[in-house]
PyMOL CGO cylinders between C-alpha atoms (Angstrom):
from pymol import cmd
from pymol.cgo import CYLINDER

trace = [
    CYLINDER, 25.14, -20.68, -43.43, 22.25, -20.51, -41.94, 0.3, 1, 1, 1, 1, 1, 1,
    CYLINDER, 22.25, -20.51, -41.94, 24.48, -20.70, -38.56, 0.3, 1, 1, 1, 1, 1, 1,
    CYLINDER, 24.48, -20.70, -38.56, 26.60, -18.34, -39.14, 0.3, 1, 1, 1, 1, 1, 1,
    CYLINDER, 26.60, -18.34, -39.14, 23.39, -15.62, -40.07, 0.3, 1, 1, 1, 1, 1, 1,
    CYLINDER, 23.39, -15.62, -40.07, 21.56, -16.21, -36.62, 0.3, 1, 1, 1, 1, 1, 1,
    CYLINDER, 21.56, -16.21, -36.62, 24.75, -16.30, -34.61, 0.3, 1, 1, 1, 1, 1, 1,
    CYLINDER, 24.75, -16.30, -34.61, 25.32, -12.90, -36.57, 0.3, 1, 1, 1, 1, 1, 1,
    CYLINDER, 25.32, -12.90, -36.57, 21.40, -11.78, -35.85, 0.3, 1, 1, 1, 1, 1, 1,
    CYLINDER, 21.40, -11.78, -35.85, 21.78, -12.72, -32.28, 0.3, 1, 1, 1, 1, 1, 1,
    CYLINDER, 21.78, -12.72, -32.28, 25.69, -11.32, -31.90, 0.3, 1, 1, 1, 1, 1, 1,
    CYLINDER, 25.69, -11.32, -31.90, 23.60, -7.95, -33.01, 0.3, 1, 1, 1, 1, 1, 1,
    CYLINDER, 23.60, -7.95, -33.01, 20.64, -8.19, -31.10, 0.3, 1, 1, 1, 1, 1, 1,
    CYLINDER, 20.64, -8.19, -31.10, 23.06, -8.83, -28.15, 0.3, 1, 1, 1, 1, 1, 1,
    CYLINDER, 23.06, -8.83, -28.15, 25.09, -5.36, -28.49, 0.3, 1, 1, 1, 1, 1, 1,
    CYLINDER, 25.09, -5.36, -28.49, 21.65, -3.34, -28.95, 0.3, 1, 1, 1, 1, 1, 1,
    CYLINDER, 21.65, -3.34, -28.95, 20.01, -5.11, -25.70, 0.3, 1, 1, 1, 1, 1, 1,
    CYLINDER, 20.01, -5.11, -25.70, 23.86, -3.96, -24.05, 0.3, 1, 1, 1, 1, 1, 1,
    CYLINDER, 23.86, -3.96, -24.05, 23.93, -1.00, -25.26, 0.3, 1, 1, 1, 1, 1, 1,
    CYLINDER, 23.93, -1.00, -25.26, 20.49, 0.06, -24.49, 0.3, 1, 1, 1, 1, 1, 1,
    CYLINDER, 20.49, 0.06, -24.49, 21.62, -1.69, -20.43, 0.3, 1, 1, 1, 1, 1, 1,
    CYLINDER, 21.62, -1.69, -20.43, 24.27, -0.15, -20.43, 0.3, 1, 1, 1, 1, 1, 1,
    CYLINDER, 24.27, -0.15, -20.43, 22.12, 3.50, -21.50, 0.3, 1, 1, 1, 1, 1, 1,
    CYLINDER, 22.12, 3.50, -21.50, 19.86, 2.78, -18.88, 0.3, 1, 1, 1, 1, 1, 1,
    CYLINDER, 19.86, 2.78, -18.88, 21.48, 2.38, -16.03, 0.3, 1, 1, 1, 1, 1, 1,
    CYLINDER, 21.48, 2.38, -16.03, 23.41, 6.04, -16.41, 0.3, 1, 1, 1, 1, 1, 1,
    CYLINDER, 23.41, 6.04, -16.41, 20.05, 6.96, -16.94, 0.3, 1, 1, 1, 1, 1, 1,
    CYLINDER, 20.05, 6.96, -16.94, 19.70, 5.75, -13.79, 0.3, 1, 1, 1, 1, 1, 1,
    CYLINDER, 19.70, 5.75, -13.79, 22.37, 6.79, -12.37, 0.3, 1, 1, 1, 1, 1, 1,
    CYLINDER, 22.37, 6.79, -12.37, 21.72, 10.38, -13.24, 0.3, 1, 1, 1, 1, 1, 1,
    CYLINDER, 21.72, 10.38, -13.24, 18.37, 10.34, -11.90, 0.3, 1, 1, 1, 1, 1, 1,
    CYLINDER, 18.37, 10.34, -11.90, 19.52, 8.55, -8.25, 0.3, 1, 1, 1, 1, 1, 1,
    CYLINDER, 19.52, 8.55, -8.25, 22.65, 11.60, -8.28, 0.3, 1, 1, 1, 1, 1, 1,
    CYLINDER, 22.65, 11.60, -8.28, 19.95, 14.39, -8.73, 0.3, 1, 1, 1, 1, 1, 1,
    CYLINDER, 19.95, 14.39, -8.73, 16.60, 13.13, -6.43, 0.3, 1, 1, 1, 1, 1, 1,
    CYLINDER, 16.60, 13.13, -6.43, 20.24, 12.07, -3.41, 0.3, 1, 1, 1, 1, 1, 1,
    CYLINDER, 20.24, 12.07, -3.41, 20.41, 15.95, -4.63, 0.3, 1, 1, 1, 1, 1, 1,
    CYLINDER, 20.41, 15.95, -4.63, 17.24, 17.09, -3.42, 0.3, 1, 1, 1, 1, 1, 1,
    CYLINDER, 17.24, 17.09, -3.42, 16.41, 15.15, -0.73, 0.3, 1, 1, 1, 1, 1, 1,
    CYLINDER, 16.41, 15.15, -0.73, 19.65, 16.86, 0.61, 0.3, 1, 1, 1, 1, 1, 1,
    CYLINDER, 19.65, 16.86, 0.61, 17.93, 20.13, -0.38, 0.3, 1, 1, 1, 1, 1, 1,
    CYLINDER, 17.93, 20.13, -0.38, 14.68, 19.01, 1.69, 0.3, 1, 1, 1, 1, 1, 1,
    CYLINDER, 14.68, 19.01, 1.69, 16.59, 18.59, 4.80, 0.3, 1, 1, 1, 1, 1, 1,
    CYLINDER, 16.59, 18.59, 4.80, 18.36, 21.54, 4.94, 0.3, 1, 1, 1, 1, 1, 1,
    CYLINDER, 18.36, 21.54, 4.94, 14.93, 23.38, 4.31, 0.3, 1, 1, 1, 1, 1, 1,
    CYLINDER, 14.93, 23.38, 4.31, 14.03, 21.35, 7.34, 0.3, 1, 1, 1, 1, 1, 1,
    CYLINDER, 14.03, 21.35, 7.34, 16.51, 22.50, 9.56, 0.3, 1, 1, 1, 1, 1, 1,
    CYLINDER, 16.51, 22.50, 9.56, 15.83, 25.62, 8.25, 0.3, 1, 1, 1, 1, 1, 1,
    CYLINDER, 15.83, 25.62, 8.25, 11.85, 26.20, 9.25, 0.3, 1, 1, 1, 1, 1, 1,
    CYLINDER, 11.85, 26.20, 9.25, 11.29, 27.36, 12.48, 0.3, 1, 1, 1, 1, 1, 1,
    CYLINDER, 11.29, 27.36, 12.48, 8.13, 27.74, 13.30, 0.3, 1, 1, 1, 1, 1, 1,
    CYLINDER, 8.13, 27.74, 13.30, 6.71, 28.68, 16.61, 0.3, 1, 1, 1, 1, 1, 1,
    CYLINDER, 6.71, 28.68, 16.61, 4.23, 26.48, 18.05, 0.3, 1, 1, 1, 1, 1, 1,
    CYLINDER, 4.23, 26.48, 18.05, 5.39, 23.03, 16.62, 0.3, 1, 1, 1, 1, 1, 1,
    CYLINDER, 5.39, 23.03, 16.62, 3.22, 20.13, 16.17, 0.3, 1, 1, 1, 1, 1, 1,
    CYLINDER, 3.22, 20.13, 16.17, 3.13, 18.89, 19.90, 0.3, 1, 1, 1, 1, 1, 1,
    CYLINDER, 3.13, 18.89, 19.90, 1.94, 22.74, 20.88, 0.3, 1, 1, 1, 1, 1, 1,
    CYLINDER, 1.94, 22.74, 20.88, -0.71, 22.06, 18.91, 0.3, 1, 1, 1, 1, 1, 1,
    CYLINDER, -0.71, 22.06, 18.91, -1.75, 18.98, 19.74, 0.3, 1, 1, 1, 1, 1, 1,
    CYLINDER, -1.75, 18.98, 19.74, -2.09, 20.72, 23.34, 0.3, 1, 1, 1, 1, 1, 1,
    CYLINDER, -2.09, 20.72, 23.34, -4.04, 23.55, 22.75, 0.3, 1, 1, 1, 1, 1, 1,
    CYLINDER, -4.04, 23.55, 22.75, -6.70, 21.37, 21.22, 0.3, 1, 1, 1, 1, 1, 1,
    CYLINDER, -6.70, 21.37, 21.22, -5.98, 19.38, 24.57, 0.3, 1, 1, 1, 1, 1, 1,
    CYLINDER, -5.98, 19.38, 24.57, -7.51, 22.15, 25.92, 0.3, 1, 1, 1, 1, 1, 1,
    CYLINDER, -7.51, 22.15, 25.92, -10.02, 23.68, 24.21, 0.3, 1, 1, 1, 1, 1, 1,
    CYLINDER, -10.02, 23.68, 24.21, -13.35, 23.68, 25.95, 0.3, 1, 1, 1, 1, 1, 1,
    CYLINDER, -13.35, 23.68, 25.95, -15.32, 22.36, 22.96, 0.3, 1, 1, 1, 1, 1, 1,
    CYLINDER, -15.32, 22.36, 22.96, -13.14, 19.63, 22.61, 0.3, 1, 1, 1, 1, 1, 1,
    CYLINDER, -13.14, 19.63, 22.61, -13.28, 18.07, 26.33, 0.3, 1, 1, 1, 1, 1, 1,
    CYLINDER, -13.28, 18.07, 26.33, -16.88, 18.28, 26.03, 0.3, 1, 1, 1, 1, 1, 1,
    CYLINDER, -16.88, 18.28, 26.03, -16.85, 16.07, 22.88, 0.3, 1, 1, 1, 1, 1, 1,
    CYLINDER, -16.85, 16.07, 22.88, -14.52, 14.11, 24.40, 0.3, 1, 1, 1, 1, 1, 1,
    CYLINDER, -14.52, 14.11, 24.40, -16.55, 13.40, 27.05, 0.3, 1, 1, 1, 1, 1, 1,
    CYLINDER, -16.55, 13.40, 27.05, -19.02, 12.64, 25.07, 0.3, 1, 1, 1, 1, 1, 1,
    CYLINDER, -19.02, 12.64, 25.07, -18.28, 10.64, 21.79, 0.3, 1, 1, 1, 1, 1, 1,
    CYLINDER, -18.28, 10.64, 21.79, -14.56, 9.05, 22.70, 0.3, 1, 1, 1, 1, 1, 1,
    CYLINDER, -14.56, 9.05, 22.70, -14.18, 6.32, 25.49, 0.3, 1, 1, 1, 1, 1, 1,
    CYLINDER, -14.18, 6.32, 25.49, -11.02, 5.00, 25.32, 0.3, 1, 1, 1, 1, 1, 1,
    CYLINDER, -11.02, 5.00, 25.32, -8.07, 5.96, 24.94, 0.3, 1, 1, 1, 1, 1, 1,
    CYLINDER, -8.07, 5.96, 24.94, -6.48, 2.03, 23.54, 0.3, 1, 1, 1, 1, 1, 1,
    CYLINDER, -6.48, 2.03, 23.54, -9.25, 3.32, 20.62, 0.3, 1, 1, 1, 1, 1, 1,
    CYLINDER, -9.25, 3.32, 20.62, -7.68, 6.88, 20.46, 0.3, 1, 1, 1, 1, 1, 1,
    CYLINDER, -7.68, 6.88, 20.46, -5.40, 8.55, 17.61, 0.3, 1, 1, 1, 1, 1, 1,
    CYLINDER, -5.40, 8.55, 17.61, -3.38, 12.18, 17.20, 0.3, 1, 1, 1, 1, 1, 1,
    CYLINDER, -3.38, 12.18, 17.20, -1.95, 13.71, 14.26, 0.3, 1, 1, 1, 1, 1, 1,
    CYLINDER, -1.95, 13.71, 14.26, -0.37, 16.87, 13.91, 0.3, 1, 1, 1, 1, 1, 1,
    CYLINDER, -0.37, 16.87, 13.91, -0.03, 17.39, 10.51, 0.3, 1, 1, 1, 1, 1, 1,
    CYLINDER, -0.03, 17.39, 10.51, 1.20, 20.43, 8.97, 0.3, 1, 1, 1, 1, 1, 1,
    CYLINDER, 1.20, 20.43, 8.97, -0.38, 21.83, 5.55, 0.3, 1, 1, 1, 1, 1, 1,
    CYLINDER, -0.38, 21.83, 5.55, -1.23, 23.88, 3.58, 0.3, 1, 1, 1, 1, 1, 1,
    CYLINDER, -1.23, 23.88, 3.58, -4.73, 25.51, 3.40, 0.3, 1, 1, 1, 1, 1, 1,
    CYLINDER, -4.73, 25.51, 3.40, -5.82, 27.79, 0.95, 0.3, 1, 1, 1, 1, 1, 1,
    CYLINDER, -5.82, 27.79, 0.95, -8.51, 29.45, 2.92, 0.3, 1, 1, 1, 1, 1, 1,
    CYLINDER, -8.51, 29.45, 2.92, -5.81, 30.38, 5.81, 0.3, 1, 1, 1, 1, 1, 1,
    CYLINDER, -5.81, 30.38, 5.81, -2.63, 29.17, 4.54, 0.3, 1, 1, 1, 1, 1, 1,
    CYLINDER, -2.63, 29.17, 4.54, -0.42, 26.54, 6.65, 0.3, 1, 1, 1, 1, 1, 1,
    CYLINDER, -0.42, 26.54, 6.65, -1.76, 25.36, 9.40, 0.3, 1, 1, 1, 1, 1, 1,
    CYLINDER, -1.76, 25.36, 9.40, -1.47, 22.27, 12.30, 0.3, 1, 1, 1, 1, 1, 1,
    CYLINDER, -1.47, 22.27, 12.30, -4.72, 19.94, 11.44, 0.3, 1, 1, 1, 1, 1, 1,
    CYLINDER, -4.72, 19.94, 11.44, -5.09, 18.68, 14.50, 0.3, 1, 1, 1, 1, 1, 1,
    CYLINDER, -5.09, 18.68, 14.50, -6.63, 15.65, 14.06, 0.3, 1, 1, 1, 1, 1, 1,
    CYLINDER, -6.63, 15.65, 14.06, -8.20, 12.69, 17.69, 0.3, 1, 1, 1, 1, 1, 1,
    CYLINDER, -8.20, 12.69, 17.69, -9.49, 10.30, 16.13, 0.3, 1, 1, 1, 1, 1, 1,
    CYLINDER, -9.49, 10.30, 16.13, -10.65, 7.20, 17.52, 0.3, 1, 1, 1, 1, 1, 1,
    CYLINDER, -10.65, 7.20, 17.52, -13.04, 4.05, 16.54, 0.3, 1, 1, 1, 1, 1, 1,
    CYLINDER, -13.04, 4.05, 16.54, -15.89, 2.50, 18.90, 0.3, 1, 1, 1, 1, 1, 1,
    CYLINDER, -15.89, 2.50, 18.90, -14.33, -0.79, 19.43, 0.3, 1, 1, 1, 1, 1, 1,
    CYLINDER, -14.33, -0.79, 19.43, -11.33, -2.73, 18.16, 0.3, 1, 1, 1, 1, 1, 1,
    CYLINDER, -11.33, -2.73, 18.16, -13.02, -4.52, 14.76, 0.3, 1, 1, 1, 1, 1, 1,
    CYLINDER, -13.02, -4.52, 14.76, -13.10, -2.84, 12.05, 0.3, 1, 1, 1, 1, 1, 1,
    CYLINDER, -13.10, -2.84, 12.05, -16.31, -2.21, 10.87, 0.3, 1, 1, 1, 1, 1, 1,
    CYLINDER, -16.31, -2.21, 10.87, -17.86, -0.07, 8.68, 0.3, 1, 1, 1, 1, 1, 1,
    CYLINDER, -17.86, -0.07, 8.68, -19.13, 3.08, 10.85, 0.3, 1, 1, 1, 1, 1, 1,
    CYLINDER, -19.13, 3.08, 10.85, -17.58, 3.19, 13.98, 0.3, 1, 1, 1, 1, 1, 1,
    CYLINDER, -17.58, 3.19, 13.98, -14.69, 5.74, 14.12, 0.3, 1, 1, 1, 1, 1, 1,
    CYLINDER, -14.69, 5.74, 14.12, -14.95, 9.49, 15.81, 0.3, 1, 1, 1, 1, 1, 1,
    CYLINDER, -14.95, 9.49, 15.81, -13.10, 13.06, 14.93, 0.3, 1, 1, 1, 1, 1, 1,
    CYLINDER, -13.10, 13.06, 14.93, -12.58, 16.14, 15.83, 0.3, 1, 1, 1, 1, 1, 1,
    CYLINDER, -12.58, 16.14, 15.83, -10.38, 17.68, 13.70, 0.3, 1, 1, 1, 1, 1, 1,
    CYLINDER, -10.38, 17.68, 13.70, -8.47, 21.04, 14.66, 0.3, 1, 1, 1, 1, 1, 1,
    CYLINDER, -8.47, 21.04, 14.66, -6.67, 24.15, 12.20, 0.3, 1, 1, 1, 1, 1, 1,
    CYLINDER, -6.67, 24.15, 12.20, -3.62, 25.73, 14.52, 0.3, 1, 1, 1, 1, 1, 1,
    CYLINDER, -3.62, 25.73, 14.52, -2.12, 28.08, 12.91, 0.3, 1, 1, 1, 1, 1, 1,
    CYLINDER, -2.12, 28.08, 12.91, 1.45, 27.27, 13.27, 0.3, 1, 1, 1, 1, 1, 1,
    CYLINDER, 1.45, 27.27, 13.27, 2.43, 31.59, 14.34, 0.3, 1, 1, 1, 1, 1, 1,
    CYLINDER, 2.43, 31.59, 14.34, 0.36, 31.98, 16.47, 0.3, 1, 1, 1, 1, 1, 1,
    CYLINDER, 0.36, 31.98, 16.47, -1.49, 28.48, 18.19, 0.3, 1, 1, 1, 1, 1, 1,
    CYLINDER, -1.49, 28.48, 18.19, -5.06, 30.24, 17.32, 0.3, 1, 1, 1, 1, 1, 1,
    CYLINDER, -5.06, 30.24, 17.32, -7.71, 27.80, 16.69, 0.3, 1, 1, 1, 1, 1, 1,
    CYLINDER, -7.71, 27.80, 16.69, -8.96, 28.66, 13.42, 0.3, 1, 1, 1, 1, 1, 1,
    CYLINDER, -8.96, 28.66, 13.42, -11.68, 26.12, 12.57, 0.3, 1, 1, 1, 1, 1, 1,
    CYLINDER, -11.68, 26.12, 12.57, -12.52, 23.08, 13.75, 0.3, 1, 1, 1, 1, 1, 1,
    CYLINDER, -12.52, 23.08, 13.75, -14.25, 19.99, 12.72, 0.3, 1, 1, 1, 1, 1, 1,
    CYLINDER, -14.25, 19.99, 12.72, -16.57, 17.18, 14.14, 0.3, 1, 1, 1, 1, 1, 1,
    CYLINDER, -16.57, 17.18, 14.14, -17.34, 13.33, 12.09, 0.3, 1, 1, 1, 1, 1, 1,
    CYLINDER, -17.34, 13.33, 12.09, -19.16, 11.47, 14.75, 0.3, 1, 1, 1, 1, 1, 1,
    CYLINDER, -19.16, 11.47, 14.75, -19.99, 7.07, 13.61, 0.3, 1, 1, 1, 1, 1, 1,
    CYLINDER, -19.99, 7.07, 13.61, -18.21, 7.85, 10.28, 0.3, 1, 1, 1, 1, 1, 1,
    CYLINDER, -18.21, 7.85, 10.28, -16.64, 4.84, 8.18, 0.3, 1, 1, 1, 1, 1, 1,
    CYLINDER, -16.64, 4.84, 8.18, -12.75, 5.04, 7.44, 0.3, 1, 1, 1, 1, 1, 1,
    CYLINDER, -12.75, 5.04, 7.44, -13.70, 5.35, 4.12, 0.3, 1, 1, 1, 1, 1, 1,
    CYLINDER, -13.70, 5.35, 4.12, -15.80, 8.69, 4.39, 0.3, 1, 1, 1, 1, 1, 1,
    CYLINDER, -15.80, 8.69, 4.39, -12.61, 10.19, 6.54, 0.3, 1, 1, 1, 1, 1, 1,
    CYLINDER, -12.61, 10.19, 6.54, -10.42, 9.06, 4.10, 0.3, 1, 1, 1, 1, 1, 1,
    CYLINDER, -10.42, 9.06, 4.10, -11.91, 10.97, 0.65, 0.3, 1, 1, 1, 1, 1, 1,
    CYLINDER, -11.91, 10.97, 0.65, -12.23, 13.77, 3.15, 0.3, 1, 1, 1, 1, 1, 1,
    CYLINDER, -12.23, 13.77, 3.15, -8.70, 13.87, 3.40, 0.3, 1, 1, 1, 1, 1, 1,
    CYLINDER, -8.70, 13.87, 3.40, -7.99, 13.57, -0.04, 0.3, 1, 1, 1, 1, 1, 1,
    CYLINDER, -7.99, 13.57, -0.04, -10.32, 15.65, -1.80, 0.3, 1, 1, 1, 1, 1, 1,
    CYLINDER, -10.32, 15.65, -1.80, -9.07, 18.67, 0.46, 0.3, 1, 1, 1, 1, 1, 1,
    CYLINDER, -9.07, 18.67, 0.46, -5.73, 17.21, -0.18, 0.3, 1, 1, 1, 1, 1, 1,
    CYLINDER, -5.73, 17.21, -0.18, -5.70, 16.89, -3.98, 0.3, 1, 1, 1, 1, 1, 1,
    CYLINDER, -5.70, 16.89, -3.98, -8.28, 19.40, -5.13, 0.3, 1, 1, 1, 1, 1, 1,
]
cmd.load_cgo(trace, "trace")
């Protein structure tokens, strides 16, 4: 009798678990389909964006800026330790801008305060340099925090 009750309880629990897992599987499948649709919509929207100034154009504009040339000759030493980035961002003051960053380590070792950077904010429609920022001998944490604060808040 006790065995039959245990078997019945076990059977009920199994049925409940199968039902719950089936429900979760159906929900997951629906979410995956929705995500796939959104990804397709994003890719289609990207195709429609046609900016006169592309990311490489923005980097090239920054590289010929006289202030950058002076800064680079004074503070940048090794192109192998330098990173050049361009990302399209929404700036609260200017709207969409290319944020162009040149970041170089003082040496190949990770250190507390060894990054030098210069950032440009460039209008993707006209190529005009809207803003410049310089950081000399700062930590990775400082740059990461600064970028997160601007991006998130």
